[in-house]
Phi, psi and omega in degrees: 000123183288168182297321181294320180296316179299320180295319180295318179298318180298317180294322179297314179297319178297320179296318178297320180296315180294322178298316179297319181297319181285325185292329186301306184285341186255009169104020178273055179097346180266187179294148182288150176293149178295132179294137177295144179294145178296131180273124180287152178303140178244124179236153178275095186268144174298150182291150173285145182200163173289152174291145180290159177279333181269131181266126182288143178224150178285154182297327183270007177211061178296145182289149173207156180298323180296319178295318183294320178297314178298313181299323180293318178297317178297321181301325183262359186263118180288000177296344178284348182262157184304315182259011178058036182235356183228135173242173175302322183289345179302318181252357180224073187261142181298331178295344181237034177065031183057028168232217173199155180273061176220147177294307174229149192283159174238121185262248184293165178055047181213170181214149179105170182235136177061228184294347178270355185284132181220149174293148172269158181252143355287161183218137175234006181275129177282165171296151166292132191280355181228157179291141180284112177286152178292148175272346178304129176070009176295344174299337181258007181306134180093356182289125176237114177058217186278348185289152184291153177288134174274087192298332180285342181242017183296128183290139181227152179070167181294336183247008177057038186285340171222161178238141178094146178295328180299317179284322180302321184299334184269338186298314180299329179297328183275342186276127182308309188277352181264304182220334189289316185075196190259353188273349179224153177267169186297328184286334186256341192300320182296320178290327175299314180296314179300319177300320177297315181296322179296335181274003180247111184307321181295321177291323176303316181293316181296317177296322180297315179295322185282324189236339183068192178085174184278327182230069186289336180278101184217166178300314181300314181289333173300311178296321181293321181294314179297318179298320179298320176293316182299331179287351174275348185267074181239148176231089185246028177224040175292169178298328176295318178299318179298319179297314180291339176270008171115353180273096184293339181271359184292331177233151185282170178298319179297321179291324176295320176298321177297323177298317179294319177296320178306317180283320185295315186280349174112001178302325184288351177299325181246330181256093185216180182072180182299330181264002182056045175206138174273354181056030176250177184251137183222145177260120183242340183073040177298140179304145178289150175277124186291348177285344184263135183286336183232153176297146175273115186280355178074203179293123185297125174277135185300333183263311186262338181064014179217056186292331186057026179260141179227152182288142178295122177280160172291152176259005179285141176061037178297335178304330186260357194240013175294153357285169192248167183081172189295338179236022176064033186293331188238130187279337180218168187290328179298320178294327176297312181294323177295325177297317179296325176295323176300317179301316181299330179266009175078014180284133181262123180252357179222112185298343180276350184236099180290162180303329182295342180268347183301141178293127181297339181292339180251006184286348184246016183279082179256120189235142171270167178300318180297317180296321177299315181297320179295316182294317179298320177299318178296317182300333178291342177286348181271359178277141177218107184280000184271084175217166184294114179250004183288146182237134179302145176289330181205161175240153187303335180288341185082001178283173179296129180299123180089350182094200180279075184245001182280000000 
């Protein structure tokens, strides 16, 4: 056998060897290559941080003690409601973290507080279709990372229908099922309320001290006074805040592991920044509340009008704000996490929201029981019980403090 023949045979054998070597991993009769792991969505999230000590205020409504005193009295006075039976505190009571222990709220023509609240008979008032969010820390709504809050554009409510605490304070007064009731229409109720306040000498004096001017009792100043009080309701010294401010012992090792899991599994895609909210809208397909006759369409989409999207709530003070989600569907945090795991497995819990509408940011939230326990433990570090729980002994109208809540 000549040298050239031997070389050809050698090259042929080498080629066969290489062909066999290459065929094995790519499917030429051998075992299949390992599928690449699914890459979870990556978003540029604002950094986590402690809440600031200074509370932002708008230029046209600087805080003052006189405004805060007036705003607190107004907050507890049912004279702001159409039938004089509901106050802001009816659904945002300090005993319940300025939220309430109800899935969806009950406004006029009712009695009791929180889970004891029931409509009186006969009744034609519908349920409020959404869960009452806490007022604690709403002064920081819209905060992303280190940048200052744009207080005039701060997002409010589950559907962001108004911006700023000043505007938010007036909306429940105008809503039939929240405070207005059936005896006045939306266009007239604010002027009716202002007329009532103008007829009470103590309120005239309080508005004068807070705002000055010839006609201080006005719709605008009503909203400003309540907003000034709401800006006093901050909890910026939770154990998490202490930890972020340098106290490594403020949270336990298990809670620190929970913080890492919170970020690892994707919770931080939407719950981020100092307030643990991106203040954006997401479609999750939360089950409908059976107390409501119609599906809640969420923030109206300009084209379809049925987005089923709701704004991300803050995760601070969850201890005080159960039940959870926009319509109070889940009574505890474990059920919330199990719901997110259902989404990751493509399970549909709302027949009106197909899987194709689910937000991709939550499609990969796969959690073990241990991870759920760690995350829940971490979320408890965001609770801060140090907030104003005092209630006025009386309100200038002489009505029952807080409304019909006894």
